[in-house]
C-alpha positions in Angstrom: 120.2 12.2 41.3 123.6 12.0 39.4 124.7 14.4 36.7 123.9 13.4 33.0 125.3 15.1 30.1 123.3 15.5 27.2 126.1 13.4 25.3 125.3 10.7 27.6 121.8 10.7 26.1 120.4 8.4 23.6 117.8 10.2 21.4 114.7 8.8 20.5 113.1 9.1 16.9 114.3 8.8 13.4 116.2 10.8 10.7 117.5 13.5 13.3 119.7 15.9 11.3 122.6 18.3 12.4 120.5 21.3 11.6 117.4 20.1 13.8 117.0 22.1 17.1 117.4 19.3 19.9 114.8 19.5 22.8 114.9 17.2 26.0 111.6 15.7 27.3 110.7 15.3 30.7 111.9 12.6 33.0 110.2 9.1 31.8 110.6 7.4 35.0 113.9 5.6 36.5 116.4 8.5 35.3 115.4 8.0 31.9 115.1 11.1 29.5 113.4 11.1 26.1 115.0 13.4 23.4 113.3 14.7 20.4 114.2 17.0 17.7 112.1 19.5 15.8 112.8 21.4 12.7 112.7 25.2 12.4 109.3 24.7 10.1 107.9 23.2 13.0 108.6 26.1 15.3 107.1 28.2 12.9 104.1 26.4 12.3 103.6 26.5 15.9 103.1 30.2 16.5 99.9 31.4 16.2 99.0 33.0 12.8 96.8 36.1 12.9 93.9 35.6 10.4 90.7 37.7 9.5 87.3 36.6 8.1 86.6 38.2 4.9 84.3 38.5 1.8 85.2 38.5 -1.6 82.5 40.2 -3.7 85.0 41.4 -6.6 83.3 39.6 -9.4 86.1 37.2 -10.0 87.9 34.5 -7.6 90.9 35.9 -5.6 93.6 33.2 -5.3 96.0 32.1 -2.6 99.0 34.1 -2.2 97.2 37.2 -3.5 97.9 40.5 -1.5 94.6 42.4 -0.7 93.2 45.4 1.1 90.1 46.4 3.0 88.0 47.7 0.2 84.6 47.9 2.3 82.4 46.0 4.7 79.5 43.6 4.1 77.7 41.4 6.9 80.0 42.0 9.7 83.1 40.9 7.4 85.5 43.1 5.6 85.4 43.2 1.8 88.9 42.5 0.0 90.3 43.6 -3.2 93.7 43.2 -4.9 96.3 45.6 -3.2 98.6 47.5 -5.3 101.1 49.9 -4.6 100.9 52.5 -7.1 98.2 54.5 -5.1 97.0 55.5 -1.5 93.9 54.3 -2.0 94.9 50.6 -2.9 97.9 50.2 -0.4 97.2 52.1 2.9 94.6 49.6 3.8 96.6 46.2 3.1 95.3 43.5 4.9 97.5 40.7 4.2 97.6 37.3 1.9 94.6 35.2 0.7 95.0 31.7 2.7 93.0 29.9 0.2 91.1 30.5 -3.1 87.9 32.5 -2.3 85.6 32.4 -4.7 83.3 35.6 -5.9 80.7 36.0 -3.3 82.1 33.4 -0.8 83.8 34.1 2.5 87.4 33.1 3.5 90.3 34.1 5.7 93.2 36.6 5.1 96.4 35.7 6.9 97.9 39.2 8.3 100.8 37.5 10.3 102.3 34.2 10.0 103.5 31.3 8.0 101.9 30.1 4.8 103.0 27.1 3.0 102.2 25.1 -0.2 102.8 27.8 -2.4 103.7 27.9 -5.9 106.3 30.5 -6.1 107.2 30.5 -9.9 106.1 33.3 -12.2 104.7 30.4 -14.3 102.4 29.2 -11.6 98.6 28.6 -12.8 97.6 31.5 -10.7 101.0 33.5 -10.1 101.3 36.2 -7.6 104.6 37.8 -8.5 106.2 38.7 -12.1 109.8 38.2 -10.1 111.9 35.6 -9.6 112.0 34.6 -6.0 114.9 33.5 -4.1 115.1 32.2 -0.4 115.8 35.2 1.8 114.2 38.0 -0.6 112.6 40.5 1.5 109.1 41.2 -0.5 106.9 44.3 -1.0 103.5 44.9 -2.3 104.0 45.6 -6.3 103.3 48.7 -7.6 102.7 47.4 -11.3 100.1 44.4 -10.9 97.5 44.4 -8.4 97.4 41.4 -5.9 101.3 40.7 -6.6 104.6 40.8 -4.5 107.8 42.0 -5.7 111.4 41.4 -4.2 112.3 45.2 -5.7 111.8 48.0 -2.8 109.1 50.4 -4.8 110.2 54.1 -4.6 108.1 57.1 -4.7 105.9 57.8 -6.1 104.8 54.3 -5.4 104.1 53.1 -2.0 106.0 51.0 0.1 104.1 48.1 1.9 106.6 45.3 3.3 105.1 41.8 3.1 107.4 39.6 4.6 110.2 37.3 3.8 110.7 34.4 1.3 111.7 31.1 3.5 111.4 28.5 0.5 110.7 28.7 -3.0 108.9 25.9 -4.8 106.5 24.7 -7.5 104.3 22.9 -4.9 105.8 23.9 -1.4 107.0 27.3 -1.3 106.9 29.1 2.3 106.7 32.8 3.1 106.6 34.4 6.5 104.0 37.4 6.1 104.2 40.3 8.3 102.3 43.4 6.7 104.1 46.9 7.5 102.3 49.5 5.8 104.3 52.5 4.9 104.0 56.2 5.5 102.9 59.5 3.7 105.5 62.6 4.7 102.1 64.3 5.9 101.3 61.3 8.3 104.2 61.8 10.7 102.8 63.5 14.1 104.9 66.6 13.8 104.6 67.5 10.0 101.4 69.3 8.3 101.5 69.1 4.6 98.2 71.1 4.3 98.4 73.5 1.3 101.6 72.6 0.1 102.3 73.5 -3.4 105.1 72.8 -6.1 108.3 73.8 -5.4 107.4 74.6 -1.5 110.0 73.6 1.1 109.5 72.1 4.5 110.2 74.7 7.3 110.1 74.3 11.1 107.6 76.7 12.7 107.4 78.2 16.1 105.0 75.6 17.1 107.1 72.7 16.5 105.4 71.6 13.3 107.0 71.0 10.0 104.7 73.2 7.3 105.2 74.0 3.6 106.9 77.5 3.1 106.8 79.2 -0.4 110.0 80.2 -2.0 110.1 83.3 -3.8 111.9 82.3 -7.2 112.2 86.0 -8.6 114.2 87.8 -5.6 114.3 91.3 -5.5 116.4 93.4 -3.0 114.6 93.0 0.5 113.2 89.5 -0.5 113.1 87.3 2.6 112.8 84.0 1.4 114.5 84.2 -2.1 115.9 81.6 -4.3 117.6 81.5 -7.8 118.2 78.6 -10.1 121.7 77.8 -8.5 121.5 78.1 -4.6 119.5 80.2 -2.2 120.3 84.1 -2.6 121.7 85.9 0.4 121.0 89.3 -1.0 123.5 92.3 -1.1 120.9 95.4 0.3 121.3 98.0 -2.2 123.3 96.3 -4.6 121.5 93.8 -6.4 119.0 94.2 -9.4 118.1 90.4 -10.1 116.7 90.2 -13.6 116.9 86.9 -15.6 118.4 85.2 -12.6 121.4 87.2 -13.1 123.0 89.6 -10.9 124.4 93.4 -11.8 126.2 95.2 -9.1 127.9 98.4 -9.5 131.2 99.9 -8.5 132.0 103.5 -8.4 135.4 105.5 -8.8 136.0 105.3 -5.3 137.9 102.2 -5.7 135.9 100.3 -2.9 136.3 96.5 -2.8 133.2 94.5 -4.4 131.1 92.6 -1.8 131.0 89.2 -1.9 128.4 87.1 -3.7 128.0 83.6 -2.5 125.0 82.3 -4.4 125.7 83.2 -8.0 128.2 82.3 -10.5 127.3 84.6 -13.5 126.8 88.2 -13.3 127.4 91.7 -14.5 129.6 94.0 -13.0 128.8 97.7 -13.6 131.8 100.0 -13.7 131.0 103.9 -13.4 134.0 105.6 -14.9 132.1 108.8 -15.4 133.8 111.1 -12.7 137.2 109.0 -12.9 138.7 107.2 -15.9 140.3 104.6 -13.8 138.8 102.2 -11.1 140.4 99.3 -8.9 138.7 96.4 -7.3 139.3 93.2 -5.9 136.8 90.4 -5.2 137.6 87.6 -2.6 137.3 84.6 -4.9 138.5 83.2 -8.1 136.6 84.2 -11.3 137.1 85.3 -14.8 136.2 88.0 -17.0 134.2 86.7 -20.2 133.6 89.9 -22.0 133.0 93.9 -21.8 129.9 95.4 -22.9 129.4 99.1 -23.1 126.7 101.0 -21.2 127.2 104.6 -22.0 129.6 105.9 -24.6 131.8 103.4 -26.4 135.5 104.0 -24.9 138.5 102.0 -25.4 138.7 99.9 -22.1 142.1 98.4 -20.8 142.1 95.8 -17.9 145.0 95.3 -15.8 145.4 92.3 -13.3 147.9 93.2 -10.6 149.2 95.4 -13.2 149.4 93.0 -16.0 147.5 93.4 -19.1 144.6 91.1 -18.7 143.6 88.8 -21.5 139.5 87.9 -21.5 139.0 84.6 -20.0 141.8 84.2 -18.0 141.5 82.9 -14.4 141.9 85.9 -11.8 143.1 84.8 -8.2 141.0 85.7 -5.2 141.9 89.1 -4.1 143.9 90.6 -6.8 143.8 94.0 -7.7 141.9 94.6 -11.1 142.6 97.9 -12.5 139.7 98.9 -15.4 140.3 102.1 -17.4 138.5 103.7 -20.5 139.7 106.3 -23.1 136.7 108.6 -22.2 133.8 108.9 -19.4 131.8 106.0 -19.7 130.2 103.3 -18.1 130.9 99.7 -18.8 129.6 96.1 -17.7 132.3 93.5 -16.7 130.6 90.0 -17.7 132.0 87.9 -15.0 131.8 84.0 -14.0 132.7 82.8 -10.8 135.3 79.6 -10.1 
């Protein structure tokens, strides 16, 4: 048989549009092939939809386009009620969309997967199923605000996300939506997460058994705390040096002139300078900071502060590792009120 090009064929049928899909049928005999066009809607309609027989005992008619969940069973059929994404109970068992109006105490069908046509997608429909203005291509979700409705706004926690499908066409009489119900998950429903016993302010921690579980954080850390936290960040702790109160850190410098330890977590704290045995002490910090004020702890000395040998003005920025010299007129203990920059 001689080769035949598609361009050589004469299509049979009327109103074949450029957007149609082109199909060649079998040999009709004598080397004649019949051609036919089919639309995307015809292909979607040919895909076998998945439906479930249900019963409505809610006390009112449930209209076409309403999203429902399984609320019980009766006579071998699932009982349905309007689904809503504001609670676990009304969203986790979302089943699908009502294919045609189901009167109270009547049976009907729910489409769980497939194309539903003949919809009035307007917010002003006689029996609307959305309060959003839908457009072609919208991804749609179960509404958290109105039972049975869909929304084109993706819900966020604490609401529940149930993906419903995609809008293919909008119309007052022949709207089309392709439905595919995908129920979202709670964090604790993941196979490697166990949230049993979780309390407010707990964090999720990976345990030795490979399971993520809640862990309590000590919000009032003291020396020796193993998992403390403060209002700014996780508190590293400086053994033997910290005295945490009112979420501030108080650290001591004695007259030996030793360098002050680094504090990574707290931005505002007090440095207690012990000038009992010596009237002058030098220290340096490994980061930029400023001294806001000086408080007398014992006695009432005249206090002077030098920054690398130059008189320091309270509130001025001090460079990292700059040598600070604190002197008092008489033996005393003073506190420098510091902010890390």
